[in-house]
mmCIF file of the C-alpha atoms, coordinates in Angstrom:
data_MODEL
# 
_entry.id   MODEL 
# 
loop_
_atom_site.group_PDB 
_atom_site.id 
_atom_site.type_symbol 
_atom_site.label_atom_id 
_atom_site.label_alt_id 
_atom_site.label_comp_id 
_atom_site.label_asym_id 
_atom_site.label_entity_id 
_atom_site.label_seq_id 
_atom_site.pdbx_PDB_ins_code 
_atom_site.Cartn_x 
_atom_site.Cartn_y 
_atom_site.Cartn_z 
_atom_site.occupancy 
_atom_site.B_iso_or_equiv 
_atom_site.pdbx_formal_charge 
_atom_site.auth_seq_id 
_atom_site.auth_comp_id 
_atom_site.auth_asym_id 
_atom_site.auth_atom_id 
_atom_site.pdbx_PDB_model_num 
ATOM 1   C CA . MET A 1 1   ? -30.100 17.278 0.318  1.00 0.00 ? 1   MET A CA 1 
ATOM 2   C CA . LYS A 1 2   ? -26.825 19.375 -0.648 1.00 0.00 ? 2   LYS A CA 1 
ATOM 3   C CA . LEU A 1 3   ? -23.187 18.882 -0.023 1.00 0.00 ? 3   LEU A CA 1 
ATOM 4   C CA . ILE A 1 4   ? -21.166 22.696 0.207  1.00 0.00 ? 4   ILE A CA 1 
ATOM 5   C CA . GLY A 1 5   ? -17.567 21.989 -0.941 1.00 0.00 ? 5   GLY A CA 1 
ATOM 6   C CA . SER A 1 6   ? -14.200 22.518 -2.922 1.00 0.00 ? 6   SER A CA 1 
ATOM 7   C CA . LEU A 1 7   ? -13.251 20.196 -5.333 1.00 0.00 ? 7   LEU A CA 1 
ATOM 8   C CA . THR A 1 8   ? -9.570  19.658 -3.647 1.00 0.00 ? 8   THR A CA 1 
ATOM 9   C CA . SER A 1 9   ? -10.671 19.521 0.232  1.00 0.00 ? 9   SER A CA 1 
ATOM 10  C CA . PRO A 1 10  ? -9.789  15.643 1.500  1.00 0.00 ? 10  PRO A CA 1 
ATOM 11  C CA . PHE A 1 11  ? -12.684 16.251 3.558  1.00 0.00 ? 11  PHE A CA 1 
ATOM 12  C CA . VAL A 1 12  ? -14.875 17.035 1.959  1.00 0.00 ? 12  VAL A CA 1 
ATOM 13  C CA . ARG A 1 13  ? -14.120 14.156 -0.495 1.00 0.00 ? 13  ARG A CA 1 
ATOM 14  C CA . LYS A 1 14  ? -14.468 12.100 2.597  1.00 0.00 ? 14  LYS A CA 1 
ATOM 15  C CA . VAL A 1 15  ? -18.298 13.051 2.898  1.00 0.00 ? 15  VAL A CA 1 
ATOM 16  C CA . ARG A 1 16  ? -18.558 12.625 -1.054 1.00 0.00 ? 16  ARG A CA 1 
ATOM 17  C CA . ILE A 1 17  ? -16.804 8.845  -0.729 1.00 0.00 ? 17  ILE A CA 1 
ATOM 18  C CA . VAL A 1 18  ? -18.901 8.156  2.351  1.00 0.00 ? 18  VAL A CA 1 
ATOM 19  C CA . ALA A 1 19  ? -22.898 8.762  0.559  1.00 0.00 ? 19  ALA A CA 1 
ATOM 20  C CA . ALA A 1 20  ? -21.962 7.430  -2.558 1.00 0.00 ? 20  ALA A CA 1 
ATOM 21  C CA . GLU A 1 21  ? -21.000 3.793  -1.038 1.00 0.00 ? 21  GLU A CA 1 
ATOM 22  C CA . LYS A 1 22  ? -24.313 4.555  0.606  1.00 0.00 ? 22  LYS A CA 1 
ATOM 23  C CA . PHE A 1 23  ? -26.101 5.543  -2.133 1.00 0.00 ? 23  PHE A CA 1 
ATOM 24  C CA . ILE A 1 24  ? -27.534 8.968  -0.479 1.00 0.00 ? 24  ILE A CA 1 
ATOM 25  C CA . ASP A 1 25  ? -28.341 11.124 -3.275 1.00 0.00 ? 25  ASP A CA 1 
ATOM 26  C CA . TYR A 1 26  ? -27.767 15.255 -2.649 1.00 0.00 ? 26  TYR A CA 1 
ATOM 27  C CA . GLU A 1 27  ? -26.725 18.105 -4.898 1.00 0.00 ? 27  GLU A CA 1 
ATOM 28  C CA . PHE A 1 28  ? -22.892 18.676 -4.897 1.00 0.00 ? 28  PHE A CA 1 
ATOM 29  C CA . VAL A 1 29  ? -22.198 22.690 -4.729 1.00 0.00 ? 29  VAL A CA 1 
ATOM 30  C CA . VAL A 1 30  ? -18.451 23.453 -5.102 1.00 0.00 ? 30  VAL A CA 1 
ATOM 31  C CA . ASP A 1 31  ? -18.014 26.772 -3.266 1.00 0.00 ? 31  ASP A CA 1 
ATOM 32  C CA . VAL A 1 32  ? -14.221 27.652 -2.202 1.00 0.00 ? 32  VAL A CA 1 
ATOM 33  C CA . PRO A 1 33  ? -14.387 29.555 1.211  1.00 0.00 ? 33  PRO A CA 1 
ATOM 34  C CA . TRP A 1 34  ? -11.528 31.396 0.918  1.00 0.00 ? 34  TRP A CA 1 
ATOM 35  C CA . GLU A 1 35  ? -13.123 33.224 -2.695 1.00 0.00 ? 35  GLU A CA 1 
ATOM 36  C CA . GLU A 1 36  ? -14.434 36.324 -2.641 1.00 0.00 ? 36  GLU A CA 1 
ATOM 37  C CA . THR A 1 37  ? -17.866 35.106 -3.626 1.00 0.00 ? 37  THR A CA 1 
ATOM 38  C CA . THR A 1 38  ? -18.489 32.443 -1.051 1.00 0.00 ? 38  THR A CA 1 
ATOM 39  C CA . GLN A 1 39  ? -21.428 31.824 0.230  1.00 0.00 ? 39  GLN A CA 1 
ATOM 40  C CA . VAL A 1 40  ? -20.200 29.529 2.774  1.00 0.00 ? 40  VAL A CA 1 
ATOM 41  C CA . PRO A 1 41  ? -20.135 31.706 6.070  1.00 0.00 ? 41  PRO A CA 1 
ATOM 42  C CA . ASP A 1 42  ? -24.538 31.779 5.569  1.00 0.00 ? 42  ASP A CA 1 
ATOM 43  C CA . PHE A 1 43  ? -24.253 27.651 6.289  1.00 0.00 ? 43  PHE A CA 1 
ATOM 44  C CA . ASN A 1 44  ? -20.986 27.386 8.465  1.00 0.00 ? 44  ASN A CA 1 
ATOM 45  C CA . PRO A 1 45  ? -20.539 30.328 10.968 1.00 0.00 ? 45  PRO A CA 1 
ATOM 46  C CA . LEU A 1 46  ? -16.991 28.982 11.249 1.00 0.00 ? 46  LEU A CA 1 
ATOM 47  C CA . GLY A 1 47  ? -16.739 29.250 7.252  1.00 0.00 ? 47  GLY A CA 1 
ATOM 48  C CA . LYS A 1 48  ? -15.498 25.703 6.805  1.00 0.00 ? 48  LYS A CA 1 
ATOM 49  C CA . VAL A 1 49  ? -16.746 23.203 4.287  1.00 0.00 ? 49  VAL A CA 1 
ATOM 50  C CA . PRO A 1 50  ? -17.724 20.874 4.207  1.00 0.00 ? 50  PRO A CA 1 
ATOM 51  C CA . VAL A 1 51  ? -21.501 21.588 5.076  1.00 0.00 ? 51  VAL A CA 1 
ATOM 52  C CA . TRP A 1 52  ? -23.790 19.811 4.780  1.00 0.00 ? 52  TRP A CA 1 
ATOM 53  C CA . VAL A 1 53  ? -27.956 20.819 4.369  1.00 0.00 ? 53  VAL A CA 1 
ATOM 54  C CA . LEU A 1 54  ? -30.664 18.983 5.446  1.00 0.00 ? 54  LEU A CA 1 
ATOM 55  C CA . ASP A 1 55  ? -34.142 18.841 3.556  1.00 0.00 ? 55  ASP A CA 1 
ATOM 56  C CA . ASP A 1 56  ? -35.528 21.648 6.297  1.00 0.00 ? 56  ASP A CA 1 
ATOM 57  C CA . GLY A 1 57  ? -32.235 24.006 5.764  1.00 0.00 ? 57  GLY A CA 1 
ATOM 58  C CA . LYS A 1 58  ? -30.799 22.996 8.827  1.00 0.00 ? 58  LYS A CA 1 
ATOM 59  C CA . THR A 1 59  ? -26.933 22.552 8.655  1.00 0.00 ? 59  THR A CA 1 
ATOM 60  C CA . LEU A 1 60  ? -24.294 19.884 9.150  1.00 0.00 ? 60  LEU A CA 1 
ATOM 61  C CA . PHE A 1 61  ? -20.461 21.180 9.350  1.00 0.00 ? 61  PHE A CA 1 
ATOM 62  C CA . ASP A 1 62  ? -17.308 19.186 10.295 1.00 0.00 ? 62  ASP A CA 1 
ATOM 63  C CA . SER A 1 63  ? -16.823 16.366 7.866  1.00 0.00 ? 63  SER A CA 1 
ATOM 64  C CA . ARG A 1 64  ? -16.388 13.725 11.395 1.00 0.00 ? 64  ARG A CA 1 
ATOM 65  C CA . VAL A 1 65  ? -20.545 15.123 12.252 1.00 0.00 ? 65  VAL A CA 1 
ATOM 66  C CA . ILE A 1 66  ? -21.400 14.671 8.280  1.00 0.00 ? 66  ILE A CA 1 
ATOM 67  C CA . VAL A 1 67  ? -20.610 11.121 7.603  1.00 0.00 ? 67  VAL A CA 1 
ATOM 68  C CA . GLU A 1 68  ? -21.927 10.061 11.113 1.00 0.00 ? 68  GLU A CA 1 
ATOM 69  C CA . TYR A 1 69  ? -25.288 11.517 10.446 1.00 0.00 ? 69  TYR A CA 1 
ATOM 70  C CA . LEU A 1 70  ? -25.118 9.606  7.143  1.00 0.00 ? 70  LEU A CA 1 
ATOM 71  C CA . ASP A 1 71  ? -23.939 6.651  7.897  1.00 0.00 ? 71  ASP A CA 1 
ATOM 72  C CA . SER A 1 72  ? -26.899 6.317  10.483 1.00 0.00 ? 72  SER A CA 1 
ATOM 73  C CA . VAL A 1 73  ? -30.005 7.251  8.169  1.00 0.00 ? 73  VAL A CA 1 
ATOM 74  C CA . SER A 1 74  ? -29.048 4.713  5.595  1.00 0.00 ? 74  SER A CA 1 
ATOM 75  C CA . PRO A 1 75  ? -28.885 0.914  5.918  1.00 0.00 ? 75  PRO A CA 1 
ATOM 76  C CA . VAL A 1 76  ? -26.900 0.778  2.858  1.00 0.00 ? 76  VAL A CA 1 
ATOM 77  C CA . GLY A 1 77  ? -23.466 0.309  3.252  1.00 0.00 ? 77  GLY A CA 1 
ATOM 78  C CA . HIS A 1 78  ? -21.926 1.163  6.463  1.00 0.00 ? 78  HIS A CA 1 
ATOM 79  C CA . VAL A 1 79  ? -18.892 2.337  7.112  1.00 0.00 ? 79  VAL A CA 1 
ATOM 80  C CA . MET A 1 80  ? -19.187 2.158  10.697 1.00 0.00 ? 80  MET A CA 1 
ATOM 81  C CA . PRO A 1 81  ? -19.421 -0.625 13.037 1.00 0.00 ? 81  PRO A CA 1 
ATOM 82  C CA . LYS A 1 82  ? -22.125 -1.132 15.527 1.00 0.00 ? 82  LYS A CA 1 
ATOM 83  C CA . GLU A 1 83  ? -20.569 -2.388 18.472 1.00 0.00 ? 83  GLU A CA 1 
ATOM 84  C CA . PRO A 1 84  ? -18.366 -0.381 20.419 1.00 0.00 ? 84  PRO A CA 1 
ATOM 85  C CA . ARG A 1 85  ? -14.902 -0.876 20.706 1.00 0.00 ? 85  ARG A CA 1 
ATOM 86  C CA . PRO A 1 86  ? -14.739 -1.815 16.791 1.00 0.00 ? 86  PRO A CA 1 
ATOM 87  C CA . ARG A 1 87  ? -16.567 1.889  16.306 1.00 0.00 ? 87  ARG A CA 1 
ATOM 88  C CA . ILE A 1 88  ? -13.647 3.021  18.224 1.00 0.00 ? 88  ILE A CA 1 
ATOM 89  C CA . GLN A 1 89  ? -11.106 1.869  16.455 1.00 0.00 ? 89  GLN A CA 1 
ATOM 90  C CA . VAL A 1 90  ? -12.723 3.053  13.641 1.00 0.00 ? 90  VAL A CA 1 
ATOM 91  C CA . LYS A 1 91  ? -13.425 7.012  14.622 1.00 0.00 ? 91  LYS A CA 1 
ATOM 92  C CA . ARG A 1 92  ? -9.339  6.499  15.740 1.00 0.00 ? 92  ARG A CA 1 
ATOM 93  C CA . TRP A 1 93  ? -8.355  5.708  12.356 1.00 0.00 ? 93  TRP A CA 1 
ATOM 94  C CA . GLU A 1 94  ? -10.539 8.748  11.497 1.00 0.00 ? 94  GLU A CA 1 
ATOM 95  C CA . ALA A 1 95  ? -9.072  11.287 13.228 1.00 0.00 ? 95  ALA A CA 1 
ATOM 96  C CA . LEU A 1 96  ? -5.730  9.730  12.601 1.00 0.00 ? 96  LEU A CA 1 
ATOM 97  C CA . ALA A 1 97  ? -6.198  10.623 9.296  1.00 0.00 ? 97  ALA A CA 1 
ATOM 98  C CA . ASP A 1 98  ? -7.892  14.073 9.346  1.00 0.00 ? 98  ASP A CA 1 
ATOM 99  C CA . GLY A 1 99  ? -4.820  14.914 11.727 1.00 0.00 ? 99  GLY A CA 1 
ATOM 100 C CA . VAL A 1 100 ? -2.564  14.600 8.865  1.00 0.00 ? 100 VAL A CA 1 
ATOM 101 C CA . CYS A 1 101 ? -5.099  16.287 6.858  1.00 0.00 ? 101 CYS A CA 1 
ATOM 102 C CA . ASP A 1 102 ? -5.006  19.323 8.984  1.00 0.00 ? 102 ASP A CA 1 
ATOM 103 C CA . ALA A 1 103 ? -1.484  19.709 9.325  1.00 0.00 ? 103 ALA A CA 1 
ATOM 104 C CA . ALA A 1 104 ? -0.487  19.344 5.613  1.00 0.00 ? 104 ALA A CA 1 
ATOM 105 C CA . ALA A 1 105 ? -3.339  21.949 4.885  1.00 0.00 ? 105 ALA A CA 1 
ATOM 106 C CA . LEU A 1 106 ? -1.515  24.358 7.451  1.00 0.00 ? 106 LEU A CA 1 
ATOM 107 C CA . VAL A 1 107 ? 2.119   23.814 5.427  1.00 0.00 ? 107 VAL A CA 1 
ATOM 108 C CA . PHE A 1 108 ? 0.168   24.319 2.266  1.00 0.00 ? 108 PHE A CA 1 
ATOM 109 C CA . VAL A 1 109 ? -1.440  27.847 3.187  1.00 0.00 ? 109 VAL A CA 1 
ATOM 110 C CA . GLU A 1 110 ? 1.617   28.408 5.015  1.00 0.00 ? 110 GLU A CA 1 
ATOM 111 C CA . LYS A 1 111 ? 3.590   28.402 1.570  1.00 0.00 ? 111 LYS A CA 1 
ATOM 112 C CA . LYS A 1 112 ? 0.981   30.046 0.075  1.00 0.00 ? 112 LYS A CA 1 
ATOM 113 C CA . ARG A 1 113 ? 2.378   33.293 1.657  1.00 0.00 ? 113 ARG A CA 1 
ATOM 114 C CA . PRO A 1 114 ? 5.253   35.788 -0.014 1.00 0.00 ? 114 PRO A CA 1 
ATOM 115 C CA . THR A 1 115 ? 8.365   33.432 1.012  1.00 0.00 ? 115 THR A CA 1 
ATOM 116 C CA . ALA A 1 116 ? 9.587   36.678 3.270  1.00 0.00 ? 116 ALA A CA 1 
ATOM 117 C CA . GLN A 1 117 ? 6.491   35.496 5.479  1.00 0.00 ? 117 GLN A CA 1 
ATOM 118 C CA . GLN A 1 118 ? 6.933   31.986 5.600  1.00 0.00 ? 118 GLN A CA 1 
ATOM 119 C CA . SER A 1 119 ? 7.619   30.200 9.395  1.00 0.00 ? 119 SER A CA 1 
ATOM 120 C CA . PRO A 1 120 ? 10.248  27.497 8.556  1.00 0.00 ? 120 PRO A CA 1 
ATOM 121 C CA . ASP A 1 121 ? 10.074  26.314 11.878 1.00 0.00 ? 121 ASP A CA 1 
ATOM 122 C CA . TRP A 1 122 ? 6.351   26.437 11.700 1.00 0.00 ? 122 TRP A CA 1 
ATOM 123 C CA . ILE A 1 123 ? 6.489   24.017 8.260  1.00 0.00 ? 123 ILE A CA 1 
ATOM 124 C CA . ARG A 1 124 ? 8.833   21.467 9.839  1.00 0.00 ? 124 ARG A CA 1 
ATOM 125 C CA . ARG A 1 125 ? 6.424   21.394 13.142 1.00 0.00 ? 125 ARG A CA 1 
ATOM 126 C CA . GLN A 1 126 ? 3.798   20.815 10.775 1.00 0.00 ? 126 GLN A CA 1 
ATOM 127 C CA . THR A 1 127 ? 5.464   18.699 8.128  1.00 0.00 ? 127 THR A CA 1 
ATOM 128 C CA . GLY A 1 128 ? 6.724   16.217 11.472 1.00 0.00 ? 128 GLY A CA 1 
ATOM 129 C CA . LYS A 1 129 ? 2.851   16.318 12.544 1.00 0.00 ? 129 LYS A CA 1 
ATOM 130 C CA . VAL A 1 130 ? 2.524   14.310 8.558  1.00 0.00 ? 130 VAL A CA 1 
ATOM 131 C CA . HIS A 1 131 ? 5.542   12.326 8.854  1.00 0.00 ? 131 HIS A CA 1 
ATOM 132 C CA . SER A 1 132 ? 4.670   11.007 11.945 1.00 0.00 ? 132 SER A CA 1 
ATOM 133 C CA . GLY A 1 133 ? 1.006   10.702 11.068 1.00 0.00 ? 133 GLY A CA 1 
ATOM 134 C CA . LEU A 1 134 ? 2.036   8.438  8.290  1.00 0.00 ? 134 LEU A CA 1 
ATOM 135 C CA . LYS A 1 135 ? 4.461   6.452  10.515 1.00 0.00 ? 135 LYS A CA 1 
ATOM 136 C CA . ALA A 1 136 ? 2.124   5.573  12.565 1.00 0.00 ? 136 ALA A CA 1 
ATOM 137 C CA . MET A 1 137 ? -0.639  4.631  9.842  1.00 0.00 ? 137 MET A CA 1 
ATOM 138 C CA . SER A 1 138 ? 2.006   2.474  8.708  1.00 0.00 ? 138 SER A CA 1 
ATOM 139 C CA . GLU A 1 139 ? 2.560   0.958  11.619 1.00 0.00 ? 139 GLU A CA 1 
ATOM 140 C CA . GLU A 1 140 ? -0.978  -0.100 12.391 1.00 0.00 ? 140 GLU A CA 1 
ATOM 141 C CA . LEU A 1 141 ? -1.496  -1.688 9.040  1.00 0.00 ? 141 LEU A CA 1 
ATOM 142 C CA . ASP A 1 142 ? 1.067   -3.846 9.616  1.00 0.00 ? 142 ASP A CA 1 
ATOM 143 C CA . GLN A 1 143 ? -0.171  -4.968 12.608 1.00 0.00 ? 143 GLN A CA 1 
ATOM 144 C CA . GLN A 1 144 ? -3.013  -6.668 10.899 1.00 0.00 ? 144 GLN A CA 1 
ATOM 145 C CA . LYS A 1 145 ? -0.867  -8.947 9.711  1.00 0.00 ? 145 LYS A CA 1 
ATOM 146 C CA . VAL A 1 146 ? -3.691  -9.841 7.613  1.00 0.00 ? 146 VAL A CA 1 
ATOM 147 C CA . PRO A 1 147 ? -2.566  -9.908 3.536  1.00 0.00 ? 147 PRO A CA 1 
ATOM 148 C CA . ASP A 1 148 ? -4.985  -7.051 1.144  1.00 0.00 ? 148 ASP A CA 1 
ATOM 149 C CA . SER A 1 149 ? -6.188  -6.273 5.213  1.00 0.00 ? 149 SER A CA 1 
ATOM 150 C CA . TRP A 1 150 ? -8.035  -2.950 5.235  1.00 0.00 ? 150 TRP A CA 1 
ATOM 151 C CA . CYS A 1 151 ? -6.913  -0.274 8.556  1.00 0.00 ? 151 CYS A CA 1 
ATOM 152 C CA . ALA A 1 152 ? -9.916  -1.524 11.284 1.00 0.00 ? 152 ALA A CA 1 
ATOM 153 C CA . GLY A 1 153 ? -9.865  -5.687 9.574  1.00 0.00 ? 153 GLY A CA 1 
ATOM 154 C CA . GLU A 1 154 ? -10.809 -7.593 7.069  1.00 0.00 ? 154 GLU A CA 1 
ATOM 155 C CA . VAL A 1 155 ? -14.027 -4.945 6.562  1.00 0.00 ? 155 VAL A CA 1 
ATOM 156 C CA . PHE A 1 156 ? -13.702 -2.170 4.509  1.00 0.00 ? 156 PHE A CA 1 
ATOM 157 C CA . THR A 1 157 ? -14.538 0.605  6.688  1.00 0.00 ? 157 THR A CA 1 
ATOM 158 C CA . LEU A 1 158 ? -14.665 4.293  6.831  1.00 0.00 ? 158 LEU A CA 1 
ATOM 159 C CA . ALA A 1 159 ? -11.421 4.239  8.109  1.00 0.00 ? 159 ALA A CA 1 
ATOM 160 C CA . ASP A 1 160 ? -9.741  3.218  4.831  1.00 0.00 ? 160 ASP A CA 1 
ATOM 161 C CA . ILE A 1 161 ? -11.995 6.499  3.143  1.00 0.00 ? 161 ILE A CA 1 
ATOM 162 C CA . ALA A 1 162 ? -10.223 8.928  5.825  1.00 0.00 ? 162 ALA A CA 1 
ATOM 163 C CA . VAL A 1 163 ? -6.766  7.299  5.120  1.00 0.00 ? 163 VAL A CA 1 
ATOM 164 C CA . GLY A 1 164 ? -7.162  6.957  1.407  1.00 0.00 ? 164 GLY A CA 1 
ATOM 165 C CA . CYS A 1 165 ? -8.100  10.868 1.113  1.00 0.00 ? 165 CYS A CA 1 
ATOM 166 C CA . ALA A 1 166 ? -5.166  11.404 3.292  1.00 0.00 ? 166 ALA A CA 1 
ATOM 167 C CA . LEU A 1 167 ? -2.976  9.948  1.215  1.00 0.00 ? 167 LEU A CA 1 
ATOM 168 C CA . SER A 1 168 ? -4.598  11.470 -2.042 1.00 0.00 ? 168 SER A CA 1 
ATOM 169 C CA . TYR A 1 169 ? -4.367  14.582 -0.377 1.00 0.00 ? 169 TYR A CA 1 
ATOM 170 C CA . LEU A 1 170 ? -0.389  14.315 0.343  1.00 0.00 ? 170 LEU A CA 1 
ATOM 171 C CA . GLU A 1 171 ? -0.157  13.288 -3.204 1.00 0.00 ? 171 GLU A CA 1 
ATOM 172 C CA . PHE A 1 172 ? -2.294  15.430 -4.848 1.00 0.00 ? 172 PHE A CA 1 
ATOM 173 C CA . ARG A 1 173 ? -0.424  18.895 -3.058 1.00 0.00 ? 173 ARG A CA 1 
ATOM 174 C CA . PHE A 1 174 ? 2.880   16.893 -1.936 1.00 0.00 ? 174 PHE A CA 1 
ATOM 175 C CA . PRO A 1 175 ? 4.368   14.954 -4.320 1.00 0.00 ? 175 PRO A CA 1 
ATOM 176 C CA . GLU A 1 176 ? 7.920   15.552 -3.260 1.00 0.00 ? 176 GLU A CA 1 
ATOM 177 C CA . LEU A 1 177 ? 7.070   13.694 0.169  1.00 0.00 ? 177 LEU A CA 1 
ATOM 178 C CA . ASP A 1 178 ? 7.187   10.690 -1.555 1.00 0.00 ? 178 ASP A CA 1 
ATOM 179 C CA . TRP A 1 179 ? 5.073   8.856  1.084  1.00 0.00 ? 179 TRP A CA 1 
ATOM 180 C CA . ARG A 1 180 ? 4.698   6.066  -1.093 1.00 0.00 ? 180 ARG A CA 1 
ATOM 181 C CA . ARG A 1 181 ? 8.692   4.375  -1.242 1.00 0.00 ? 181 ARG A CA 1 
ATOM 182 C CA . ALA A 1 182 ? 8.530   5.054  2.664  1.00 0.00 ? 182 ALA A CA 1 
ATOM 183 C CA . HIS A 1 183 ? 5.325   3.252  3.483  1.00 0.00 ? 183 HIS A CA 1 
ATOM 184 C CA . PRO A 1 184 ? 4.930   0.371  0.867  1.00 0.00 ? 184 PRO A CA 1 
ATOM 185 C CA . ASN A 1 185 ? 1.760   -1.159 2.728  1.00 0.00 ? 185 ASN A CA 1 
ATOM 186 C CA . LEU A 1 186 ? 0.123   2.596  3.013  1.00 0.00 ? 186 LEU A CA 1 
ATOM 187 C CA . SER A 1 187 ? 0.570   2.384  -1.153 1.00 0.00 ? 187 SER A CA 1 
ATOM 188 C CA . GLU A 1 188 ? -0.812  -1.242 -1.612 1.00 0.00 ? 188 GLU A CA 1 
ATOM 189 C CA . LEU A 1 189 ? -3.973  0.035  0.531  1.00 0.00 ? 189 LEU A CA 1 
ATOM 190 C CA . TYR A 1 190 ? -4.021  3.190  -1.232 1.00 0.00 ? 190 TYR A CA 1 
ATOM 191 C CA . ASP A 1 191 ? -4.155  1.356  -5.094 1.00 0.00 ? 191 ASP A CA 1 
ATOM 192 C CA . ARG A 1 192 ? -6.687  -0.802 -3.542 1.00 0.00 ? 192 ARG A CA 1 
ATOM 193 C CA . LEU A 1 193 ? -8.471  1.927  -2.463 1.00 0.00 ? 193 LEU A CA 1 
ATOM 194 C CA . LEU A 1 194 ? -7.959  3.671  -6.482 1.00 0.00 ? 194 LEU A CA 1 
ATOM 195 C CA . ARG A 1 195 ? -10.117 0.852  -7.732 1.00 0.00 ? 195 ARG A CA 1 
ATOM 196 C CA . ARG A 1 196 ? -13.047 1.366  -5.850 1.00 0.00 ? 196 ARG A CA 1 
ATOM 197 C CA . PRO A 1 197 ? -15.459 3.649  -8.550 1.00 0.00 ? 197 PRO A CA 1 
ATOM 198 C CA . THR A 1 198 ? -16.076 6.217  -5.429 1.00 0.00 ? 198 THR A CA 1 
ATOM 199 C CA . PHE A 1 199 ? -12.537 6.975  -5.423 1.00 0.00 ? 199 PHE A CA 1 
ATOM 200 C CA . LYS A 1 200 ? -11.777 6.926  -9.191 1.00 0.00 ? 200 LYS A CA 1 
ATOM 201 C CA . ASP A 1 201 ? -14.810 9.351  -9.471 1.00 0.00 ? 201 ASP A CA 1 
ATOM 202 C CA . THR A 1 202 ? -13.383 12.028 -6.404 1.00 0.00 ? 202 THR A CA 1 
ATOM 203 C CA . MET A 1 203 ? -10.065 12.562 -7.135 1.00 0.00 ? 203 MET A CA 1 
ATOM 204 C CA . PRO A 1 204 ? -9.130  16.290 -6.359 1.00 0.00 ? 204 PRO A CA 1 
ATOM 205 C CA . VAL A 1 205 ? -9.013  18.808 -9.009 1.00 0.00 ? 205 VAL A CA 1 
ATOM 206 C CA . GLY A 1 206 ? -7.952  22.184 -9.222 1.00 0.00 ? 206 GLY A CA 1 
# 
């Protein structure tokens, strides 16, 4: 099996961490979709990463689909609960974290354009989504009311992986946001996540 993706994408990193937590072996093929030499469209018609290539050559794309598949193929280290209600809670956290990443990525791409062509209104709108998402994550984490709690309760899950990838992407691309000062509980969670080998070994590079 192969994973096709970049070293900076938080969505690719989410898949890498899930695979590592579950001890799933695969080949990691680094491919940046916006480079002229990219082969990503050969595997995903949408031209986006991550892409997971199965042994029979069929492909899965969208990180949420891939992690769902990975969690189902190995009984080791499940990152999603089996019961419907807790499972939906974890998936909701994942959607929130992914939404923060989506908005942040749009800001990053917009700021790569020539200054005269950038839309300040668009940047403000997407940055506002980032701040709203962080605030929601911080408030929901506070609702656990348990010291050293994970996002969805007392057990480490995909919710924590997704949130950790989002926070790391913001720290990597937008250090000026200073989300740690604004949300100390997220900062504490992130520091705990960084102590896990799966997070240490997948820090964004680029």
